[in-house]
C-alpha positions in Angstrom: 4.1 16.7 9.9 1.1 15.8 12.0 0.9 12.1 12.4 -2.1 12.1 14.7 -4.3 12.6 11.6 -5.3 9.7 9.6 -3.8 9.9 6.1 -2.1 8.7 3.3 0.3 10.8 3.0 1.2 10.0 6.7 1.2 6.7 6.0 3.9 6.9 3.3 5.6 8.9 5.7 5.8 6.2 8.3 6.6 3.6 6.0 9.4 5.5 4.5 11.1 6.2 7.7 10.8 2.6 9.1 12.3 1.1 6.5 15.2 4.3 6.4 16.0 3.8 10.3 16.1 0.1 9.8 18.2 0.0 7.0 17.2 -3.7 5.6 17.7 -4.1 2.3 14.6 -7.1 2.2 12.2 -4.0 3.0 11.8 -3.0 -0.7 8.9 -5.2 -0.8 6.9 -3.2 1.4 5.8 -0.3 -0.3 3.2 2.5 1.2 0.6 1.3 -1.0 0.1 -1.9 0.8 -1.2 -0.2 3.9 -4.1 1.8 4.2 -5.8 3.9 6.9 -7.9 1.5 8.7 -4.6 0.1 9.7 -3.2 3.2 10.8 -3.1 3.1 14.8 -1.1 -0.4 14.3 1.4 1.4 11.9 1.8 4.3 14.0 2.6 2.0 17.0 5.1 0.6 15.0 6.5 3.6 13.8 6.8 4.9 17.1 8.5 1.9 18.5 11.1 2.1 15.6 12.1 6.1 16.3 12.8 5.7 19.9 14.9 2.7 19.6 18.5 3.7 18.5 19.5 0.5 17.3 17.7 -3.5 16.5 18.9 -7.0 16.7 18.6 -8.9 13.5 15.2 -11.1 15.9 13.9 -7.8 16.5 14.2 -6.4 12.6 13.0 -9.7 11.8 9.6 -9.0 14.0 8.7 -5.4 12.5 9.1 -6.9 9.0 6.7 -9.6 10.2 4.4 -7.4 11.8 4.6 -4.8 9.0 3.7 -7.7 6.5 1.0 -9.0 8.9 -0.9 -5.2 8.4 -0.5 -5.3 4.7 -3.8 -4.9 2.5 -5.4 -8.4 1.6 
């Protein structure tokens, strides 16, 4: 998968990967359809951060969830 290209498929992939890595139940409210390609770079930054770290504190998970919430389409 080439995540350097902005596409709906890449947005879906990154959201699902973030949710899977963090294993948090309240991420069920965050769906790939809530994001569009205008937010791609910010979403990619979050994805890169999440994929680099092996574990997350509860505060880090909350901050990531909040940031994803801020990126959602209005």
